[in-house]
C-alpha positions in Angstrom: -149.8 -48.8 25.8 -151.2 -47.2 28.9 -149.3 -49.6 31.2 -146.0 -49.0 29.2 -146.4 -45.2 29.7 -146.9 -45.7 33.4 -143.8 -47.8 33.7 -141.8 -45.2 31.7 -143.1 -42.5 34.0 -142.1 -44.5 37.1 -138.7 -45.1 35.7 -138.2 -41.4 35.1 -139.5 -40.6 38.6 -137.1 -43.1 40.3 -134.2 -41.9 38.2 -134.8 -38.3 39.4 -135.1 -39.4 43.0 -131.8 -41.4 42.6 -130.1 -38.3 41.2 -131.4 -36.1 44.0 -130.3 -38.7 46.6 -126.8 -38.8 45.1 -126.6 -35.0 44.9 -127.5 -34.5 48.6 -125.3 -37.5 49.6 -122.3 -35.9 47.8 -123.0 -32.5 49.5 -123.4 -34.1 52.9 -120.2 -36.2 52.5 -118.1 -33.2 51.6 -119.6 -31.2 54.4 -119.0 -33.9 57.0 -115.4 -34.5 55.8 -114.6 -30.9 56.3 -116.1 -30.9 59.8 -114.2 -34.0 60.8 -111.0 -32.3 59.7 -111.8 -29.2 61.8 -112.6 -31.4 64.8 -109.3 -33.2 64.7 -107.4 -30.0 64.0 -109.0 -28.4 67.1 -108.2 -31.4 69.3 -104.6 -31.6 68.4 -103.8 -27.9 68.4 -104.1 -25.3 71.1 -107.0 -22.9 71.0 -105.2 -19.5 71.1 -108.4 -17.9 72.3 -109.2 -20.3 75.1 -110.3 -18.3 78.1 -110.8 -19.0 81.8 -113.9 -18.0 83.7 -113.7 -14.4 84.9 -113.8 -14.0 88.7 -113.7 -10.9 90.9 -109.9 -11.3 91.4 -108.9 -13.7 88.7 -107.6 -12.9 85.2 -108.9 -13.6 81.8 -106.0 -15.6 80.2 -105.2 -15.9 76.6 -102.4 -17.6 74.7 -99.6 -15.3 73.7 -100.0 -16.5 70.1 -103.1 -14.4 69.5 -103.3 -10.8 68.3 -102.7 -8.3 71.1 -103.6 -4.7 71.7 -101.5 -4.4 74.9 -97.9 -5.6 75.6 -97.0 -8.5 77.9 -93.9 -10.0 79.5 -92.3 -12.9 77.6 -91.0 -14.2 80.9 -93.3 -15.8 83.5 -93.8 -13.3 86.3 -93.6 -16.2 88.9 -91.0 -18.7 87.8 -89.2 -16.4 85.3 -88.9 -18.9 82.5 -89.0 -17.8 78.9 -92.5 -18.5 77.7 -92.9 -20.2 74.3 -96.3 -19.8 72.5 -97.3 -23.3 73.7 -97.0 -22.5 77.4 -97.3 -18.7 77.5 -100.4 -16.9 78.8 -101.3 -13.3 79.3 -104.3 -11.5 80.7 -106.2 -9.8 78.0 -107.5 -7.2 80.4 -104.5 -6.1 82.4 -101.4 -7.7 80.6 -100.2 -9.8 83.5 -98.3 -12.8 82.2 -97.6 -16.3 83.4 -96.9 -19.8 82.2 -99.7 -22.4 82.4 -98.4 -23.8 85.7 -98.2 -20.4 87.4 -101.3 -18.7 86.2 -103.2 -19.7 89.4 -100.5 -18.2 91.5 -100.9 -14.9 89.7 -104.7 -15.1 90.2 -104.1 -15.1 93.9 -101.3 -12.5 94.1 -102.2 -9.9 91.5 -105.5 -8.2 91.1 -106.9 -7.7 87.6 -108.5 -4.5 86.3 -111.6 -3.6 88.3 -114.8 -2.3 86.8 -115.8 -0.3 89.9 -114.0 2.1 92.3 -115.1 4.3 95.2 -115.7 7.9 94.2 -114.1 9.2 97.3 -110.7 7.6 96.6 -108.1 8.6 94.1 -108.0 6.2 91.1 -104.5 5.0 90.7 -102.5 3.5 87.8 -102.7 -0.3 87.4 -99.1 -1.1 86.8 -98.1 -4.5 85.4 -94.5 -5.7 84.8 -94.2 -6.3 81.1 -90.4 -6.8 80.8 -87.0 -6.3 82.3 -84.1 -4.3 80.8 -81.1 -6.5 81.6 -77.5 -5.1 81.8 -74.7 -6.8 79.9 -72.9 -7.7 83.1 -75.9 -9.2 84.9 -78.0 -12.2 84.2 -80.4 -11.7 87.2 -83.4 -9.5 87.6 -81.6 -6.5 89.1 -82.1 -4.4 85.9 -84.8 -1.8 85.4 -88.3 -3.2 84.9 -90.8 -1.9 82.3 -94.2 -1.3 83.8 -97.4 -0.8 81.8 -100.6 0.8 83.0 -103.6 -1.1 81.5 -105.8 2.0 81.8 -103.9 4.9 80.4 -101.5 2.8 78.2 -98.4 4.5 79.7 -95.1 2.7 80.2 -92.6 3.5 82.9 -89.0 2.2 83.6 -88.0 1.8 87.2 -87.3 -0.7 89.9 -90.2 -2.2 91.8 -89.2 -0.4 95.0 -89.3 2.9 93.2 -92.9 2.4 91.9 -95.1 4.8 93.9 -98.9 5.2 93.8 -100.0 7.8 91.3 -103.3 9.0 90.0 -104.4 7.7 86.6 -106.3 10.0 84.2 -106.8 7.4 81.4 -104.8 9.7 79.0 -105.0 8.2 75.5 -108.6 6.9 75.5 -110.1 9.1 78.2 -112.9 10.2 76.0 -114.2 6.7 75.3 -113.5 4.8 78.6 -116.1 4.4 81.3 -114.0 5.1 84.5 -114.6 2.6 87.3 -115.6 5.3 89.7 -118.5 6.2 87.4 -120.0 2.7 87.7 -122.6 1.9 90.4 -123.0 -1.8 91.2 -125.9 -3.2 93.2 -126.0 -6.8 94.4 -123.3 -7.7 91.8 -125.2 -6.1 88.9 -124.3 -2.9 87.1 -127.1 -0.5 88.0 -126.0 2.8 86.5 -123.1 4.7 84.9 -122.8 8.3 85.9 -121.5 10.4 82.9 -118.4 12.5 83.1 -118.9 16.3 83.0 -116.9 16.6 79.8 -118.4 17.5 76.4 -116.2 15.2 74.4 -116.8 12.1 76.5 -118.6 9.6 74.4 -117.9 6.0 75.7 -117.5 3.2 73.2 -119.5 -0.1 73.9 -118.5 -3.2 72.1 -121.1 -5.9 71.4 -119.5 -9.0 69.8 -121.3 -12.2 68.8 -118.8 -15.2 68.8 -121.4 -17.3 66.9 -121.3 -15.1 63.8 -120.2 -16.6 60.5 -116.4 -15.8 60.6 -115.9 -17.1 64.1 -113.5 -14.2 64.8 -115.7 -12.1 67.2 -113.9 -13.7 70.1 -110.7 -12.0 68.9 -112.4 -8.6 69.0 -113.4 -9.3 72.6 -109.8 -10.0 73.5 -108.4 -6.9 71.7 -110.7 -4.4 73.4 -110.7 -5.7 76.9 -107.1 -4.5 77.3 -107.9 -1.0 76.1 -111.3 -0.3 77.7 -113.2 -1.0 80.9 -114.0 -4.7 80.7 -117.7 -3.9 81.2 -117.7 -2.0 77.9 -116.9 -5.2 76.0 -119.9 -7.5 75.9 -119.9 -11.1 74.8 -123.4 -11.7 73.3 -123.2 -15.4 73.8 -123.2 -14.8 77.6 -124.9 -11.4 78.0 -128.0 -10.2 76.0 -127.8 -6.6 74.8 -131.2 -5.9 76.5 -129.5 -6.2 79.9 -126.7 -3.8 78.9 -128.8 -1.0 77.4 -130.4 -0.4 80.9 -127.3 1.2 82.3 -125.8 2.8 79.2 -125.1 6.5 79.5 -127.3 9.0 77.6 -124.8 9.4 74.8 -122.4 6.7 73.5 -121.0 4.9 70.5 -121.7 1.3 69.8 -119.6 -1.2 67.8 -121.7 -4.1 66.6 -119.4 -7.1 65.9 -121.2 -9.7 63.8 -123.5 -10.2 60.9 -126.7 -8.5 59.9 -128.7 -10.5 62.4 -126.4 -9.3 65.2 -126.7 -5.7 64.1 -130.5 -5.9 64.0 -130.5 -7.5 67.5 -128.5 -4.6 68.9 -130.6 -2.0 67.1 -133.8 -3.6 68.5 -132.4 -3.5 72.0 -131.5 0.2 71.7 -135.1 0.9 70.5 -136.4 0.0 73.9 -133.8 2.3 75.6 -135.4 5.7 75.0 -132.9 7.4 77.4 -129.9 6.4 75.2 -128.8 8.2 72.0 -126.3 5.7 70.5 -124.5 5.9 67.2 -123.8 2.4 65.8 -120.8 1.3 63.9 -120.3 -2.2 62.4 -117.4 -4.6 62.4 -118.5 -7.1 59.7 -118.1 -10.7 61.0 -121.1 -12.4 59.3 -121.6 -14.0 55.9 -123.5 -11.4 53.9 -122.8 -8.2 55.8 -125.1 -6.2 53.6 -125.7 -3.2 56.0 -121.9 -3.0 56.6 -121.3 -2.7 52.9 -123.8 0.1 52.5 -122.3 2.1 55.4 -118.7 1.8 54.3 -117.5 -0.7 56.9 -116.6 -3.3 54.3 -117.7 -6.8 53.3 -115.6 -8.6 55.9 -112.9 -8.3 58.5 -109.2 -8.0 57.7 -106.8 -10.8 58.5 -104.9 -8.6 61.0 -107.1 -6.6 63.3 -105.7 -3.4 64.8 -107.8 -2.2 67.8 -106.2 1.3 67.8 -106.9 1.8 64.1 -110.5 0.6 64.6 -111.1 3.1 67.4 -109.7 6.0 65.3 -111.9 5.0 62.3 -115.0 5.0 64.6 -114.1 8.4 65.9 -113.8 9.8 62.4 -117.0 8.3 61.1 -120.1 10.4 60.2 -123.6 9.9 61.5 -126.1 8.5 59.1 -129.8 8.0 59.7 -131.3 4.6 58.8 -135.0 3.8 58.3 -136.6 1.3 60.7 -139.6 -0.7 59.5 -142.2 -2.4 61.6 -143.2 -5.8 60.2 -146.5 -7.0 61.7 -147.4 -10.6 60.8 -151.1 -11.5 61.5 -151.6 -15.3 61.0 -154.9 -16.5 59.6 -157.3 -18.0 62.2 -157.0 -21.8 62.7 -159.5 -24.4 61.6 -161.7 -23.8 64.7 -161.6 -20.0 64.0 -159.4 -19.3 67.0 -157.3 -16.1 66.5 -153.5 -16.6 66.6 -151.2 -14.0 68.2 -149.5 -11.4 66.0 -145.8 -11.3 65.6 -143.9 -8.0 65.4 -140.4 -7.8 64.1 -138.3 -4.8 62.9 -136.5 -4.7 59.6 -133.4 -2.6 58.7 -132.2 -4.3 55.5 -134.9 -6.2 53.7 -137.9 -8.5 54.0 -138.3 -11.4 51.6 -140.6 -14.4 51.0 -139.8 -17.3 48.7 -136.8 -19.2 47.5 -134.0 -16.9 48.8 -135.6 -17.2 52.3 -135.8 -21.0 51.8 -132.0 -21.2 51.1 -131.4 -19.0 54.2 -133.6 -21.3 56.2 -131.7 -24.4 54.9 -128.4 -22.7 55.9 -129.9 -21.8 59.3 -130.7 -25.5 60.0 -127.2 -26.5 59.0 -125.6 -23.9 61.1 -127.7 -24.9 64.1 -126.1 -28.4 64.1 -123.6 -29.2 66.8 -120.6 -29.7 64.5 -121.2 -26.4 62.6 -119.4 -24.4 65.3 -116.2 -25.5 63.5 -117.3 -23.7 60.3 -115.8 -20.5 58.8 -117.0 -17.7 56.6 -115.6 -19.4 53.5 -117.4 -22.6 54.2 -120.6 -20.5 54.7 -120.4 -19.2 51.1 -119.7 -22.8 49.9 -122.7 -24.1 51.8 -124.9 -21.3 50.5 -123.8 -22.1 46.9 -124.6 -25.8 47.3 -127.9 -25.1 49.0 -128.9 -22.6 46.3 -128.0 -25.1 43.6 -130.1 -27.7 45.4 -133.1 -25.4 45.4 -132.8 -25.2 41.6 -133.8 -28.8 41.6 -136.2 -28.6 44.5 -137.8 -25.1 44.9 -139.2 -25.9 48.3 -142.8 -25.1 47.2 -141.9 -21.6 46.0 -142.9 -22.2 42.4 -146.0 -20.2 41.4 -145.5 -17.9 44.4 -147.2 -15.1 42.5 -150.5 -17.1 42.7 -150.3 -17.2 46.5 -149.3 -13.6 47.0 -151.4 -10.4 46.9 -149.2 -7.3 47.3 -150.6 -3.8 47.9 -148.5 -0.7 48.3 -149.4 2.5 50.1 -153.2 2.8 50.1 -153.9 1.2 46.7 -156.9 -1.1 46.5 -155.6 -3.1 43.5 -152.7 -5.5 44.2 -149.6 -5.4 42.0 -149.6 -7.4 38.8 -147.0 -10.0 39.5 -145.2 -12.1 36.9 -144.1 -15.7 37.6 -142.1 -15.5 40.8 -140.3 -17.6 43.3 -139.3 -14.8 45.6 -140.6 -11.3 46.6 -138.1 -8.9 48.2 -138.9 -5.6 50.0 -135.7 -3.6 50.2 -134.6 -0.8 52.6 -130.9 -0.7 51.6 -129.1 -1.0 48.3 -127.6 -4.4 49.2 -129.0 -7.9 49.2 -127.5 -11.4 49.1 -124.0 -10.3 50.0 -123.7 -7.1 48.0 -126.2 -7.3 45.1 -127.7 -3.9 44.5 -131.1 -5.1 43.1 -132.8 -1.8 42.6 -130.1 -0.2 40.6 -129.5 -3.2 38.3 -130.4 -2.5 34.7 -131.4 1.0 33.4 -131.1 3.4 36.3 -133.1 6.1 34.5 -136.2 4.0 34.7 -136.5 4.1 38.5 -136.1 6.6 41.3 -133.0 6.8 43.4 -132.8 4.5 46.4 -132.0 5.9 49.8 -131.7 4.4 53.3 -133.4 7.3 55.0 -136.2 8.4 52.6 -138.9 6.5 54.4 -139.5 4.4 51.3 -139.2 0.8 50.4 -138.3 -0.8 47.1 -140.4 -3.9 46.0 -138.7 -6.3 43.6 -139.2 -9.9 42.4 -137.0 -12.9 41.5 -138.1 -15.7 39.2 -135.9 -18.6 40.4 -132.8 -19.7 42.2 -131.0 -19.6 38.8 -132.1 -16.0 38.6 -130.4 -15.4 41.9 -127.2 -16.9 40.6 -127.3 -14.6 37.5 -128.0 -11.6 39.7 -124.9 -12.5 41.8 -122.8 -12.5 38.7 -124.4 -9.3 37.3 -125.9 -11.1 34.3 -129.5 -10.3 35.0 -131.8 -7.8 36.6 -134.8 -8.4 38.9 -138.4 -7.4 38.4 -138.5 -3.8 39.8 -142.1 -3.1 40.8 -142.4 0.1 42.7 -141.3 2.3 45.7 -143.7 2.6 48.6 -144.1 3.9 52.1 -146.4 1.0 53.2 -146.6 -2.5 52.0 -149.3 -5.1 52.7 -148.7 -8.7 51.7 -151.4 -11.4 51.9 -149.8 -14.9 51.8 -151.9 -18.0 51.0 -150.3 -21.3 52.1 -146.9 -21.7 53.6 -143.6 -20.3 52.4 -140.1 -19.5 53.9 -139.7 -15.9 55.0 -136.8 -13.9 56.3 -136.2 -10.5 57.9 -132.5 -9.3 57.8 -131.2 -12.8 57.2 -133.2 -14.4 60.1 -135.5 -17.0 58.4 -138.5 -19.1 59.4 -141.3 -21.0 57.8 -144.4 -18.7 57.6 -148.0 -20.0 57.3 -150.9 -18.2 55.8 -150.9 -14.6 57.1 -151.3 -10.9 56.4 -148.1 -9.0 56.6 -148.0 -5.2 57.1 -144.8 -3.3 56.7 -144.8 0.3 57.9 -142.3 3.0 58.9 -141.2 3.0 62.5 -138.8 5.9 62.9 -135.1 6.0 62.3 -131.9 4.9 64.1 -128.5 6.6 64.1 -125.7 4.7 62.4 -122.1 5.6 61.7 -120.8 5.8 58.1 -117.2 5.2 57.5 -115.0 6.4 54.7 -112.3 4.0 55.5 -113.5 0.4 55.7 -112.2 -2.0 58.3 -111.4 -4.8 55.8 
């Protein structure tokens, strides 16, 4: 009888393993099939956002298929042919146009917008030919030409011989543009920006992360380079925000284009720049976009992006303070008793330990793969759903998490009494997991109101990944423990942990969460989606 029970147990064990193997094989097969399709699609179709390397005189070319904030000439400025989308290029900075065979000639003949200018010289319009008005009796180029200034957005009709040098005052976006004559460059590096002596001058700085979930941040870079000084539009895949905040003026607005991780990265960089008072707006390009939802910027970007509308929305936005929380992680000493270095991170959205962080970590590993650059925001949601379902079968060691956690709030000596948990979440904002308001779910009269600037955190618990799915659908409510100004967590063993969507595997440690001041955000009444 004993041997028969062992055989039956082994059969059950192998059948479960076979099921899990088939499950992950199916997910992997579907995922790889989609990636193979994206690869072939990218190989046999032109990338409308392909960009050449920017040089001191060269232009930043884009396909005329992509969305534009500035006009361009549909005829090549060199050979004069009518440019179809397959061969047409325009400079996203200055609006110069050329076909693919003539773009190198334009690089040599026409100078692009410059980021610096001598202060003792008059700053002139940067006129670019964006079209020709032809007469009915003439098929040549003797008609009036339409010129466009890529700084002040003016247009002018005249012949090339009648185009005289004229001072440019930036007109439309004067209050948000950094004039080239205000920029000081030392050894090819921006050293300082001298502010204009105008009360309404608040320059706009764009930080865009092309690696965010929607893969559309590169489009934002292209849109704003034509309206602003190119140095104001920062590609985070090439330039870290820490190098930019050194030369920022004392007062500015910042547009963070990306997901919650990108926003936290920018806010952390501004924390070190004590001389800068920046108000931060958000263009949601990530997967969850929880902070963007709370501040009224929407859950995702619109299909058609209008740079002029985005600028007006940012100007009309109201300032909103947001609590910043310092998370100090002190690992337990090693086997030989050697102390391990502490890790300090800052949280703006939430801190969590357990199965939700494990799903985020699984997704992080998948996104880090080489082929995942072809993914999209929709595929991100699908991947999250499959990974979350997988953790329903394999909790990643999160079962019985309450036995390995001791949570103390404020200065209490007795830890919280925790029910069976697979995740503990410490909230700063009323949005988690792509828009779930955990603290307000259920009877709102049982708990105090949640605020993003009250110097308090909300501590909640989640029982399983199935519980997460029910929370996403509004069919359940979490364990709401308490509000606190300080939280101390003692973790025994290892578990996945995340701060604002950035996950890692955390070993035994003591985690302190305490208030670390506030940052200035912008709250919109008109979302960008």
